C-alpha positions, 0 to 999 in steps of 0.5 A: 159200298163195295161189291164182291167180285163173283168168281167161278170155278174154272174146272170140274172137281169131281169127287172130293176126297182127302187123305188122313194126313191132310184131314189131321193137319187141317184139324190141328190148324182149325181150318176147313178143307173147302178153303183149300179146295175153293182156292184150287177151283178158282186158279189160286195155285198157292204160294209155292207152286213151281213155274213149271207146275204153274205153266202145266196148270195153264195148259191143263185148263186150255186142253182139259186133259191134264191134272191140276196141282196146288201147293198151299203153305200153312204154319204146320206144313204143306197141303196139296190139292190135286184134280185128276186129268179126267176131272173125276176127283180132287184130292187134298193130301199132304206131300208125304202121302203122295 
């Protein structure tokens, strides 16, 4: 029998919000936004995040005072997840809503 590895959130998410475009995209995909929030919170920054943004996320985890950014590819477009530098909120949005 396989044991599932327990994973913990790497940082506080604060208040979780989503933009209308992101909610519409997720509805059309038939997916729950929590899937992407969970990936983000566990340090899975997505498939197409630049090397520079990955390095900034690493620094943000070390210092705790920079924003955290993830990019997820879906069959209908990209979703972004951004946690504010002060960890007061996390937003799921589409790139054109930034």
